[in-house]
PQR file of N, CA, C, O and H, with PARSE charges and radii, in Angstrom:
ATOM      1  N   UNK A   1       0.918  -1.223  -0.021 -0.4000 1.5000
ATOM      2  CA  UNK A   1       0.267   0.078   0.081 -0.0000 2.0000
ATOM      3  C   UNK A   1       0.937   1.167   0.050  0.5500 1.7000
ATOM      4  O   UNK A   1       1.669   1.434   1.003 -0.5500 1.4000
ATOM      5  N   UNK A   2       0.838   2.001  -1.006 -0.4000 1.5000
ATOM      6  CA  UNK A   2       1.439   3.641  -0.932 -0.0000 2.0000
ATOM      7  C   UNK A   2       1.484   4.369   0.320  0.5500 1.7000
ATOM      8  O   UNK A   2       0.581   4.328   1.155 -0.5500 1.4000
ATOM      9  H   UNK A   2       0.243   1.784  -1.780  0.4000 1.0000
ATOM     10  N   UNK A   3       2.373   4.920   0.413 -0.4000 1.5000
ATOM     11  CA  UNK A   3       2.307   6.026   1.549 -0.0000 2.0000
ATOM     12  C   UNK A   3       1.476   7.202   1.130  0.5500 1.7000
ATOM     13  O   UNK A   3       1.479   7.661  -0.012 -0.5500 1.4000
ATOM     14  H   UNK A   3       3.107   4.953  -0.265  0.4000 1.0000
ATOM     15  N   UNK A   4       0.688   7.706   2.239 -0.4000 1.5000
ATOM     16  CA  UNK A   4      -0.314   8.744   1.808 -0.0000 2.0000
ATOM     17  C   UNK A   4       0.427   9.636   2.266  0.5500 1.7000
ATOM     18  O   UNK A   4       1.385   9.355   2.986 -0.5500 1.4000
ATOM     19  H   UNK A   4       0.686   7.333   3.167  0.4000 1.0000
ATOM     20  N   UNK A   5       0.030  11.201   1.839 -0.4000 1.5000
ATOM     21  CA  UNK A   5       0.620  12.598   2.365 -0.0000 2.0000
ATOM     22  C   UNK A   5       0.522  12.441   3.998  0.5500 1.7000
ATOM     23  O   UNK A   5       1.463  12.678   4.754 -0.5500 1.4000
ATOM     24  H   UNK A   5      -0.749  11.429   1.254  0.4000 1.0000
ATOM     25  N   UNK A   6      -0.589  12.063   4.349 -0.4000 1.5000
ATOM     26  CA  UNK A   6      -0.569  11.842   5.881 -0.0000 2.0000
ATOM     27  C   UNK A   6       0.281  11.111   6.963  0.5500 1.7000
ATOM     28  O   UNK A   6       0.451  11.333   8.162 -0.5500 1.4000
ATOM     29  H   UNK A   6      -1.354  11.870   3.735  0.4000 1.0000
ATOM     30  N   UNK A   7       0.733  10.202   6.149 -0.4000 1.5000
ATOM     31  CA  UNK A   7       1.803   9.477   6.865 -0.0000 2.0000
ATOM     32  C   UNK A   7       3.507  10.180   7.097  0.5500 1.7000
ATOM     33  O   UNK A   7       4.279   9.844   7.994 -0.5500 1.4000
ATOM     34  H   UNK A   7       0.595  10.022   5.175  0.4000 1.0000
ATOM     35  N   UNK A   8       3.717  10.984   6.260 -0.4000 1.5000
ATOM     36  CA  UNK A   8       4.812  11.717   6.232 -0.0000 2.0000
ATOM     37  C   UNK A   8       4.926  12.778   7.274  0.5500 1.7000
ATOM     38  O   UNK A   8       3.911  13.450   7.457 -0.5500 1.4000
ATOM     39  H   UNK A   8       3.090  11.257   5.531  0.4000 1.0000
ATOM     40  N   UNK A   9       6.213  13.105   8.147 -0.4000 1.5000
ATOM     41  CA  UNK A   9       5.939  13.997   8.913 -0.0000 2.0000
ATOM     42  C   UNK A   9       5.886  15.464   8.282  0.5500 1.7000
ATOM     43  O   UNK A   9       6.477  15.795   7.255 -0.5500 1.4000
ATOM     44  H   UNK A   9       7.038  12.559   7.998  0.4000 1.0000
ATOM     45  N   UNK A  10       5.210  16.151   8.940 -0.4000 1.5000
ATOM     46  CA  UNK A  10       5.256  17.442   8.476 -0.0000 2.0000
ATOM     47  C   UNK A  10       6.484  18.568   8.736  0.5500 1.7000
ATOM     48  O   UNK A  10       6.943  18.760   9.862 -0.5500 1.4000
ATOM     49  H   UNK A  10       4.729  15.882   9.774  0.4000 1.0000
ATOM     50  N   UNK A  11       6.862  19.151   7.763 -0.4000 1.5000
ATOM     51  CA  UNK A  11       8.009  19.651   7.743 -0.0000 2.0000
ATOM     52  C   UNK A  11       7.817  21.319   7.574  0.5500 1.7000
ATOM     53  O   UNK A  11       7.393  21.852   6.549 -0.5500 1.4000
ATOM     54  H   UNK A  11       6.489  18.996   6.849  0.4000 1.0000
ATOM     55  N   UNK A  12       8.193  21.974   8.712 -0.4000 1.5000
ATOM     56  CA  UNK A  12       7.864  23.349   8.537 -0.0000 2.0000
ATOM     57  C   UNK A  12       8.173  24.190   7.264  0.5500 1.7000
ATOM     58  O   UNK A  12       9.094  23.862   6.516 -0.5500 1.4000
ATOM     59  H   UNK A  12       8.538  21.541   9.545  0.4000 1.0000
ATOM     60  N   UNK A  13       7.357  25.326   7.018 -0.4000 1.5000
ATOM     61  CA  UNK A  13       7.889  26.339   5.921 -0.0000 2.0000
ATOM     62  C   UNK A  13       8.509  27.287   6.659  0.5500 1.7000
ATOM     63  O   UNK A  13       8.202  27.596   7.811 -0.5500 1.4000
ATOM     64  H   UNK A  13       6.609  25.592   7.626  0.4000 1.0000
ATOM     65  N   UNK A  14       9.587  27.860   5.854 -0.4000 1.5000
ATOM     66  CA  UNK A  14      10.490  28.694   6.472 -0.0000 2.0000
ATOM     67  C   UNK A  14       9.628  29.979   6.005  0.5500 1.7000
ATOM     68  O   UNK A  14       9.192  29.694   4.890 -0.5500 1.4000
ATOM     69  H   UNK A  14       9.837  27.609   4.919  0.4000 1.0000
ATOM     70  N   UNK A  15       9.219  31.195   6.356 -0.4000 1.5000
ATOM     71  CA  UNK A  15       9.068  32.477   6.025 -0.0000 2.0000
ATOM     72  C   UNK A  15      10.030  33.418   6.490  0.5500 1.7000
ATOM     73  O   UNK A  15      10.478  33.501   7.633 -0.5500 1.4000
ATOM     74  H   UNK A  15       9.572  31.427   7.262  0.4000 1.0000
ATOM     75  N   UNK A  16      10.298  34.098   5.530 -0.4000 1.5000
ATOM     76  CA  UNK A  16      11.248  35.247   5.882 -0.0000 2.0000
ATOM     77  C   UNK A  16      10.578  36.797   5.691  0.5500 1.7000
ATOM     78  O   UNK A  16       9.897  37.170   4.735 -0.5500 1.4000
ATOM     79  H   UNK A  16       9.934  34.030   4.601  0.4000 1.0000
ATOM     80  N   UNK A  17      10.961  37.568   6.852 -0.4000 1.5000
ATOM     81  CA  UNK A  17      10.059  38.783   6.957 -0.0000 2.0000
ATOM     82  C   UNK A  17      10.989  39.939   6.523  0.5500 1.7000
ATOM     83  O   UNK A  17      12.069  40.076   7.097 -0.5500 1.4000
ATOM     84  H   UNK A  17      11.514  37.265   7.628  0.4000 1.0000
ATOM     85  N   UNK A  18      10.661  40.669   5.659 -0.4000 1.5000
ATOM     86  CA  UNK A  18      11.657  41.890   5.321 -0.0000 2.0000
ATOM     87  C   UNK A  18      10.735  43.156   5.470  0.5500 1.7000
ATOM     88  O   UNK A  18       9.610  43.278   4.985 -0.5500 1.4000
ATOM     89  H   UNK A  18       9.783  40.558   5.193  0.4000 1.0000
ATOM     90  N   UNK A  19      11.422  44.077   6.232 -0.4000 1.5000
ATOM     91  CA  UNK A  19      11.080  45.512   6.491 -0.0000 2.0000
ATOM     92  C   UNK A  19      10.205  46.159   5.384  0.5500 1.7000
ATOM     93  O   UNK A  19       8.998  46.380   5.479 -0.5500 1.4000
ATOM     94  H   UNK A  19      12.336  43.977   6.625  0.4000 1.0000
ATOM     95  N   UNK A  20      11.019  46.434   4.295 -0.4000 1.5000
ATOM     96  CA  UNK A  20      10.176  46.967   3.371 -0.0000 2.0000
ATOM     97  C   UNK A  20      10.045  46.147   1.978  0.5500 1.7000
ATOM     98  O   UNK A  20      10.502  46.524   0.899 -0.5500 1.4000
ATOM     99  H   UNK A  20      12.000  46.255   4.217  0.4000 1.0000
ATOM    100  N   UNK A  21       9.290  44.883   2.234 -0.4000 1.5000
ATOM    101  CA  UNK A  21       9.282  43.959   1.020 -0.0000 2.0000
ATOM    102  C   UNK A  21       8.188  43.073   1.301  0.5500 1.7000
ATOM    103  O   UNK A  21       7.195  43.363   1.969 -0.5500 1.4000
ATOM    104  H   UNK A  21       8.919  44.577   3.110  0.4000 1.0000
ATOM    105  N   UNK A  22       8.431  41.986   0.755 -0.4000 1.5000
ATOM    106  CA  UNK A  22       7.434  40.868   0.621 -0.0000 2.0000
ATOM    107  C   UNK A  22       7.853  39.692   1.627  0.5500 1.7000
ATOM    108  O   UNK A  22       9.029  39.451   1.903 -0.5500 1.4000
ATOM    109  H   UNK A  22       9.238  41.751   0.213  0.4000 1.0000
ATOM    110  N   UNK A  23       6.795  39.013   2.124 -0.4000 1.5000
ATOM    111  CA  UNK A  23       7.381  37.857   2.720 -0.0000 2.0000
ATOM    112  C   UNK A  23       7.464  36.867   1.841  0.5500 1.7000
ATOM    113  O   UNK A  23       6.583  36.528   1.051 -0.5500 1.4000
ATOM    114  H   UNK A  23       5.841  39.208   1.900  0.4000 1.0000
ATOM    115  N   UNK A  24       8.964  36.207   2.031 -0.4000 1.5000
ATOM    116  CA  UNK A  24       9.511  35.084   1.345 -0.0000 2.0000
ATOM    117  C   UNK A  24       9.465  33.726   1.810  0.5500 1.7000
ATOM    118  O   UNK A  24      10.135  33.339   2.767 -0.5500 1.4000
ATOM    119  H   UNK A  24       9.679  36.483   2.673  0.4000 1.0000
ATOM    120  N   UNK A  25       8.615  32.927   1.090 -0.4000 1.5000
ATOM    121  CA  UNK A  25       8.444  31.706   1.626 -0.0000 2.0000
ATOM    122  C   UNK A  25       8.865  30.530   0.798  0.5500 1.7000
ATOM    123  O   UNK A  25       8.884  30.506  -0.433 -0.5500 1.4000
ATOM    124  H   UNK A  25       8.071  33.241   0.312  0.4000 1.0000
ATOM    125  N   UNK A  26       9.204  29.546   1.620 -0.4000 1.5000
ATOM    126  CA  UNK A  26       9.714  28.468   0.781 -0.0000 2.0000
ATOM    127  C   UNK A  26       8.531  27.717   0.299  0.5500 1.7000
ATOM    128  O   UNK A  26       7.608  27.465   1.074 -0.5500 1.4000
ATOM    129  H   UNK A  26       9.189  29.565   2.619  0.4000 1.0000
ATOM    130  N   UNK A  27       8.512  27.323  -1.018 -0.4000 1.5000
ATOM    131  CA  UNK A  27       7.160  26.510  -1.680 -0.0000 2.0000
ATOM    132  C   UNK A  27       7.609  25.211  -1.654  0.5500 1.7000
ATOM    133  O   UNK A  27       8.643  24.787  -1.138 -0.5500 1.4000
ATOM    134  H   UNK A  27       9.262  27.527  -1.647  0.4000 1.0000
ATOM    135  N   UNK A  28       6.685  24.561  -2.295 -0.4000 1.5000
ATOM    136  CA  UNK A  28       5.377  25.135  -2.917 -0.0000 2.0000
ATOM    137  C   UNK A  28       4.569  25.511  -2.144  0.5500 1.7000
ATOM    138  O   UNK A  28       4.481  24.890  -1.085 -0.5500 1.4000
ATOM    139  H   UNK A  28       5.844  24.905  -2.714  0.4000 1.0000
ATOM    140  N   UNK A  29       3.793  26.521  -2.356 -0.4000 1.5000
ATOM    141  CA  UNK A  29       2.564  27.180  -1.339 -0.0000 2.0000
ATOM    142  C   UNK A  29       1.247  26.933  -2.254  0.5500 1.7000
ATOM    143  O   UNK A  29       1.176  26.739  -3.468 -0.5500 1.4000
ATOM    144  H   UNK A  29       3.865  27.026  -3.216  0.4000 1.0000
ATOM    145  N   UNK A  30       0.145  27.010  -1.191 -0.4000 1.5000
ATOM    146  CA  UNK A  30      -1.148  27.560  -1.519 -0.0000 2.0000
ATOM    147  C   UNK A  30      -1.404  28.486  -0.674  0.5500 1.7000
ATOM    148  O   UNK A  30      -1.144  28.406   0.527 -0.5500 1.4000
ATOM    149  H   UNK A  30       0.202  27.167  -0.205  0.4000 1.0000
ATOM    150  N   UNK A  31      -2.069  29.683  -1.372 -0.4000 1.5000
ATOM    151  CA  UNK A  31      -2.574  30.762  -0.512 -0.0000 2.0000
ATOM    152  C   UNK A  31      -4.092  31.075  -0.733  0.5500 1.7000
ATOM    153  O   UNK A  31      -4.544  31.412  -1.827 -0.5500 1.4000
ATOM    154  H   UNK A  31      -2.279  29.748  -2.348  0.4000 1.0000
ATOM    155  N   UNK A  32      -4.820  30.937   0.377 -0.4000 1.5000
ATOM    156  CA  UNK A  32      -6.283  31.210   0.220 -0.0000 2.0000
ATOM    157  C   UNK A  32      -6.462  32.813   0.358  0.5500 1.7000
ATOM    158  O   UNK A  32      -5.936  33.581   1.164 -0.5500 1.4000
ATOM    159  H   UNK A  32      -4.452  30.663   1.266  0.4000 1.0000
ATOM    160  N   UNK A  33      -7.213  33.023  -0.503 -0.4000 1.5000
ATOM    161  CA  UNK A  33      -7.595  34.507  -0.620 -0.0000 2.0000
ATOM    162  C   UNK A  33      -8.705  34.976   0.163  0.5500 1.7000
ATOM    163  O   UNK A  33      -9.544  34.121   0.447 -0.5500 1.4000
ATOM    164  H   UNK A  33      -7.640  32.399  -1.158  0.4000 1.0000
ATOM    165  N   UNK A  34      -8.888  36.121   0.565 -0.4000 1.5000
ATOM    166  CA  UNK A  34     -10.325  36.635   1.167 -0.0000 2.0000
ATOM    167  C   UNK A  34     -11.574  35.767   0.964  0.5500 1.7000
ATOM    168  O   UNK A  34     -12.286  35.162   1.766 -0.5500 1.4000
ATOM    169  H   UNK A  34      -8.206  36.815   0.334  0.4000 1.0000
ATOM    170  N   UNK A  35     -11.616  35.933  -0.663 -0.4000 1.5000
ATOM    171  CA  UNK A  35     -13.023  35.603  -1.084 -0.0000 2.0000
ATOM    172  C   UNK A  35     -12.925  33.993  -1.160  0.5500 1.7000
ATOM    173  O   UNK A  35     -13.586  33.438  -2.038 -0.5500 1.4000
ATOM    174  H   UNK A  35     -11.038  36.424  -1.315  0.4000 1.0000
ATOM    175  N   UNK A  36     -12.300  33.375  -0.470 -0.4000 1.5000
ATOM    176  CA  UNK A  36     -12.045  31.778  -0.595 -0.0000 2.0000
ATOM    177  C   UNK A  36     -11.295  31.061  -1.548  0.5500 1.7000
ATOM    178  O   UNK A  36     -10.862  29.911  -1.481 -0.5500 1.4000
ATOM    179  H   UNK A  36     -11.763  33.825   0.243  0.4000 1.0000
ATOM    180  N   UNK A  37     -11.184  32.052  -2.607 -0.4000 1.5000
ATOM    181  CA  UNK A  37     -10.355  31.306  -3.809 -0.0000 2.0000
ATOM    182  C   UNK A  37      -9.018  30.797  -3.424  0.5500 1.7000
ATOM    183  O   UNK A  37      -8.500  31.330  -2.442 -0.5500 1.4000
ATOM    184  H   UNK A  37     -11.536  32.987  -2.661  0.4000 1.0000
ATOM    185  N   UNK A  38      -8.354  29.826  -4.052 -0.4000 1.5000
ATOM    186  CA  UNK A  38      -7.098  29.314  -3.733 -0.0000 2.0000
ATOM    187  C   UNK A  38      -5.947  29.585  -4.648  0.5500 1.7000
ATOM    188  O   UNK A  38      -6.240  29.120  -5.750 -0.5500 1.4000
ATOM    189  H   UNK A  38      -8.775  29.394  -4.850  0.4000 1.0000
ATOM    190  N   UNK A  39      -4.828  30.108  -4.663 -0.4000 1.5000
ATOM    191  CA  UNK A  39      -3.954  30.298  -5.826 -0.0000 2.0000
ATOM    192  C   UNK A  39      -2.852  29.449  -5.380  0.5500 1.7000
ATOM    193  O   UNK A  39      -2.712  29.295  -4.166 -0.5500 1.4000
ATOM    194  H   UNK A  39      -4.590  30.486  -3.768  0.4000 1.0000
ATOM    195  N   UNK A  40      -2.057  28.881  -6.187 -0.4000 1.5000
ATOM    196  CA  UNK A  40      -0.832  28.022  -5.701 -0.0000 2.0000
ATOM    197  C   UNK A  40       0.373  28.220  -6.548  0.5500 1.7000
ATOM    198  O   UNK A  40       0.261  28.618  -7.707 -0.5500 1.4000
ATOM    199  H   UNK A  40      -2.171  29.006  -7.172  0.4000 1.0000
ATOM    200  N   UNK A  41       1.496  27.961  -6.016 -0.4000 1.5000
ATOM    201  CA  UNK A  41       2.612  28.072  -6.544 -0.0000 2.0000
ATOM    202  C   UNK A  41       3.716  26.813  -6.443  0.5500 1.7000
ATOM    203  O   UNK A  41       4.010  26.463  -5.300 -0.5500 1.4000
ATOM    204  H   UNK A  41       1.588  27.638  -5.074  0.4000 1.0000
ATOM    205  N   UNK A  42       4.180  26.296  -7.269 -0.4000 1.5000
ATOM    206  CA  UNK A  42       5.145  25.217  -7.265 -0.0000 2.0000
ATOM    207  C   UNK A  42       6.680  25.679  -7.226  0.5500 1.7000
ATOM    208  O   UNK A  42       7.606  24.869  -7.261 -0.5500 1.4000
ATOM    209  H   UNK A  42       3.941  26.580  -8.198  0.4000 1.0000
ATOM    210  N   UNK A  43       6.850  27.082  -7.151 -0.4000 1.5000
ATOM    211  CA  UNK A  43       8.307  27.220  -7.368 -0.0000 2.0000
ATOM    212  C   UNK A  43       8.833  27.076  -5.684  0.5500 1.7000
ATOM    213  O   UNK A  43       8.142  27.009  -4.667 -0.5500 1.4000
ATOM    214  H   UNK A  43       6.097  27.739  -7.123  0.4000 1.0000
ATOM    215  N   UNK A  44      10.278  27.060  -5.841 -0.4000 1.5000
ATOM    216  CA  UNK A  44      10.878  26.740  -4.856 -0.0000 2.0000
ATOM    217  C   UNK A  44      11.037  27.901  -3.410  0.5500 1.7000
ATOM    218  O   UNK A  44      11.291  27.648  -2.232 -0.5500 1.4000
ATOM    219  H   UNK A  44      10.840  27.115  -6.667  0.4000 1.0000
ATOM    220  N   UNK A  45      10.759  29.252  -4.127 -0.4000 1.5000
ATOM    221  CA  UNK A  45      10.546  30.277  -3.190 -0.0000 2.0000
ATOM    222  C   UNK A  45       9.574  31.059  -3.900  0.5500 1.7000
ATOM    223  O   UNK A  45       9.623  31.152  -5.126 -0.5500 1.4000
ATOM    224  H   UNK A  45      10.553  29.457  -5.084  0.4000 1.0000
ATOM    225  N   UNK A  46       8.419  31.803  -2.993 -0.4000 1.5000
ATOM    226  CA  UNK A  46       7.612  32.507  -3.430 -0.0000 2.0000
ATOM    227  C   UNK A  46       7.805  33.998  -2.689  0.5500 1.7000
ATOM    228  O   UNK A  46       8.317  34.030  -1.570 -0.5500 1.4000
ATOM    229  H   UNK A  46       8.379  31.726  -1.997  0.4000 1.0000
ATOM    230  N   UNK A  47       7.409  35.141  -3.304 -0.4000 1.5000
ATOM    231  CA  UNK A  47       7.443  36.222  -2.516 -0.0000 2.0000
ATOM    232  C   UNK A  47       5.929  36.785  -2.662  0.5500 1.7000
ATOM    233  O   UNK A  47       5.343  37.020  -3.719 -0.5500 1.4000
ATOM    234  H   UNK A  47       6.993  35.116  -4.213  0.4000 1.0000
ATOM    235  N   UNK A  48       5.392  36.959  -1.207 -0.4000 1.5000
ATOM    236  CA  UNK A  48       4.118  37.182  -1.126 -0.0000 2.0000
ATOM    237  C   UNK A  48       3.828  38.815  -0.911  0.5500 1.7000
ATOM    238  O   UNK A  48       4.367  39.338   0.064 -0.5500 1.4000
ATOM    239  H   UNK A  48       5.868  36.767  -0.349  0.4000 1.0000
ATOM    240  N   UNK A  49       3.278  39.359  -1.488 -0.4000 1.5000
ATOM    241  CA  UNK A  49       3.067  40.690  -1.590 -0.0000 2.0000
ATOM    242  C   UNK A  49       2.321  41.298  -0.165  0.5500 1.7000
ATOM    243  O   UNK A  49       1.291  40.775   0.261 -0.5500 1.4000
ATOM    244  H   UNK A  49       2.840  38.933  -2.280  0.4000 1.0000
ATOM    245  N   UNK A  50       2.891  42.324   0.435 -0.4000 1.5000
ATOM    246  CA  UNK A  50       2.178  42.789   1.661 -0.0000 2.0000
ATOM    247  C   UNK A  50       1.853  44.026   1.747  0.5500 1.7000
ATOM    248  O   UNK A  50       1.371  44.534   2.760 -0.5500 1.4000
ATOM    249  H   UNK A  50       3.727  42.749   0.089  0.4000 1.0000
ATOM    250  N   UNK A  51       2.117  44.682   0.571 -0.4000 1.5000
ATOM    251  CA  UNK A  51       1.897  46.195   0.429 -0.0000 2.0000
ATOM    252  C   UNK A  51       0.120  46.031  -0.438  0.5500 1.7000
ATOM    253  O   UNK A  51      -0.689  46.950  -0.315 -0.5500 1.4000
ATOM    254  H   UNK A  51       2.509  44.270  -0.251  0.4000 1.0000
ATOM    255  N   UNK A  52      -0.114  45.154  -0.998 -0.4000 1.5000
ATOM    256  CA  UNK A  52      -1.321  45.094  -1.976 -0.0000 2.0000
ATOM    257  C   UNK A  52      -1.099  46.025  -3.329  0.5500 1.7000
ATOM    258  O   UNK A  52      -2.055  46.295  -4.055 -0.5500 1.4000
ATOM    259  H   UNK A  52       0.544  44.408  -1.098  0.4000 1.0000
ATOM    260  N   UNK A  53      -0.111  46.367  -3.533 -0.4000 1.5000
ATOM    261  CA  UNK A  53       0.329  47.227  -5.024 -0.0000 2.0000
ATOM    262  C   UNK A  53       0.350  46.163  -6.150  0.5500 1.7000
ATOM    263  O   UNK A  53       0.183  46.428  -7.340 -0.5500 1.4000
ATOM    264  H   UNK A  53       0.666  46.147  -2.944  0.4000 1.0000
ATOM    265  N   UNK A  54       0.546  45.084  -5.706 -0.4000 1.5000
ATOM    266  CA  UNK A  54       0.970  44.279  -6.773 -0.0000 2.0000
ATOM    267  C   UNK A  54      -0.266  43.876  -7.874  0.5500 1.7000
ATOM    268  O   UNK A  54      -1.352  43.449  -7.481 -0.5500 1.4000
ATOM    269  H   UNK A  54       0.681  44.868  -4.739  0.4000 1.0000
ATOM    270  N   UNK A  55       0.004  44.041  -9.058 -0.4000 1.5000
ATOM    271  CA  UNK A  55      -0.907  43.778 -10.153 -0.0000 2.0000
ATOM    272  C   UNK A  55      -1.113  42.222 -10.126  0.5500 1.7000
ATOM    273  O   UNK A  55      -2.188  41.750 -10.496 -0.5500 1.4000
ATOM    274  H   UNK A  55       0.886  44.388  -9.377  0.4000 1.0000
ATOM    275  N   UNK A  56      -0.050  41.396  -9.675 -0.4000 1.5000
ATOM    276  CA  UNK A  56      -0.160  40.150  -9.448 -0.0000 2.0000
ATOM    277  C   UNK A  56      -0.517  39.448  -8.046  0.5500 1.7000
ATOM    278  O   UNK A  56      -0.125  38.337  -7.689 -0.5500 1.4000
ATOM    279  H   UNK A  56       0.823  41.780  -9.374  0.4000 1.0000
ATOM    280  N   UNK A  57      -1.265  40.244  -7.397 -0.4000 1.5000
ATOM    281  CA  UNK A  57      -1.343  39.904  -5.946 -0.0000 2.0000
ATOM    282  C   UNK A  57      -2.175  38.521  -5.938  0.5500 1.7000
ATOM    283  O   UNK A  57      -3.129  38.295  -6.682 -0.5500 1.4000
ATOM    284  H   UNK A  57      -1.584  41.146  -7.688  0.4000 1.0000
ATOM    285  N   UNK A  58      -1.704  37.717  -5.063 -0.4000 1.5000
ATOM    286  CA  UNK A  58      -0.909  37.917  -3.655 -0.0000 2.0000
ATOM    287  C   UNK A  58       0.619  37.605  -4.354  0.5500 1.7000
ATOM    288  O   UNK A  58       1.481  37.529  -3.478 -0.5500 1.4000
ATOM    289  H   UNK A  58      -0.928  37.901  -4.458  0.4000 1.0000
ATOM    290  N   UNK A  59       0.989  37.466  -5.327 -0.4000 1.5000
ATOM    291  CA  UNK A  59       2.297  37.472  -5.671 -0.0000 2.0000
ATOM    292  C   UNK A  59       2.932  38.999  -5.922  0.5500 1.7000
ATOM    293  O   UNK A  59       2.427  39.926  -6.555 -0.5500 1.4000
ATOM    294  H   UNK A  59       0.288  37.528  -6.038  0.4000 1.0000
ATOM    295  N   UNK A  60       4.236  38.947  -5.197 -0.4000 1.5000
ATOM    296  CA  UNK A  60       4.875  40.297  -5.266 -0.0000 2.0000
ATOM    297  C   UNK A  60       5.173  40.523  -6.561  0.5500 1.7000
ATOM    298  O   UNK A  60       5.350  39.501  -7.224 -0.5500 1.4000
ATOM    299  H   UNK A  60       4.646  38.194  -4.683  0.4000 1.0000
ATOM    300  N   UNK A  61       5.307  41.796  -7.254 -0.4000 1.5000
ATOM    301  CA  UNK A  61       5.739  42.158  -8.359 -0.0000 2.0000
ATOM    302  C   UNK A  61       6.694  43.155  -8.237  0.5500 1.7000
ATOM    303  O   UNK A  61       6.962  43.728  -9.293 -0.5500 1.4000
ATOM    304  H   UNK A  61       5.163  42.626  -6.716  0.4000 1.0000
ATOM    305  N   UNK A  62       7.258  43.507  -7.287 -0.4000 1.5000
ATOM    306  CA  UNK A  62       8.161  44.687  -6.687 -0.0000 2.0000
ATOM    307  C   UNK A  62       7.455  46.088  -6.758  0.5500 1.7000
ATOM    308  O   UNK A  62       8.164  47.089  -6.865 -0.5500 1.4000
ATOM    309  H   UNK A  62       7.040  43.042  -6.429  0.4000 1.0000
ATOM    310  N   UNK A  63       6.086  46.205  -6.702 -0.4000 1.5000
ATOM    311  CA  UNK A  63       5.709  47.465  -6.719 -0.0000 2.0000
ATOM    312  C   UNK A  63       5.798  48.246  -5.390  0.5500 1.7000
ATOM    313  O   UNK A  63       5.301  49.358  -5.214 -0.5500 1.4000
ATOM    314  H   UNK A  63       5.509  45.392  -6.615  0.4000 1.0000
ATOM    315  N   UNK A  64       6.297  47.730  -4.729 -0.4000 1.5000
ATOM    316  CA  UNK A  64       6.505  48.374  -3.423 -0.0000 2.0000
ATOM    317  C   UNK A  64       7.460  49.205  -3.379  0.5500 1.7000
ATOM    318  O   UNK A  64       7.339  50.147  -2.596 -0.5500 1.4000
ATOM    319  H   UNK A  64       6.701  46.826  -4.872  0.4000 1.0000
ATOM    320  N   UNK A  65       8.755  49.091  -4.255 -0.4000 1.5000
ATOM    321  CA  UNK A  65       9.884  49.762  -4.377 -0.0000 2.0000
ATOM    322  C   UNK A  65       9.549  50.860  -4.387  0.5500 1.7000
ATOM    323  O   UNK A  65       8.399  51.092  -4.761 -0.5500 1.4000
ATOM    324  H   UNK A  65       8.853  48.326  -4.892  0.4000 1.0000
ATOM    325  N   UNK A  66      10.430  51.982  -3.976 -0.4000 1.5000
ATOM    326  CA  UNK A  66      10.622  53.468  -4.310 -0.0000 2.0000
ATOM    327  C   UNK A  66      10.874  53.592  -5.834  0.5500 1.7000
ATOM    328  O   UNK A  66      11.688  52.787  -6.286 -0.5500 1.4000
ATOM    329  H   UNK A  66      11.364  51.794  -3.673  0.4000 1.0000
ATOM    330  N   UNK A  67      10.310  54.467  -6.700 -0.4000 1.5000
ATOM    331  CA  UNK A  67      10.825  55.050  -7.866 -0.0000 2.0000
ATOM    332  C   UNK A  67      11.653  55.903  -7.505  0.5500 1.7000
ATOM    333  O   UNK A  67      11.630  56.465  -6.409 -0.5500 1.4000
ATOM    334  H   UNK A  67       9.649  55.121  -6.332  0.4000 1.0000
ATOM    335  N   UNK A  68      12.715  56.142  -8.653 -0.4000 1.5000
ATOM    336  CA  UNK A  68      13.202  57.409  -8.539 -0.0000 2.0000
ATOM    337  C   UNK A  68      12.683  58.491  -9.601  0.5500 1.7000
ATOM    338  O   UNK A  68      13.088  59.652  -9.547 -0.5500 1.4000
ATOM    339  H   UNK A  68      12.734  55.686  -9.543  0.4000 1.0000
TER
END
């Protein structure tokens, strides 16, 4: 009988908080939005927008950066 996902130990995901930037999270990730919809990314690291300026929300597109 194959191992089920529940048989594997749960490993914590690392989240890196940046003062003026996105939350960096080790992937893959699933993000549940306010409306209940779920978006996923299978990348090894994702940047989650915290300023809500991103056109790709919840993924960061660097819109938080000061422009010269």
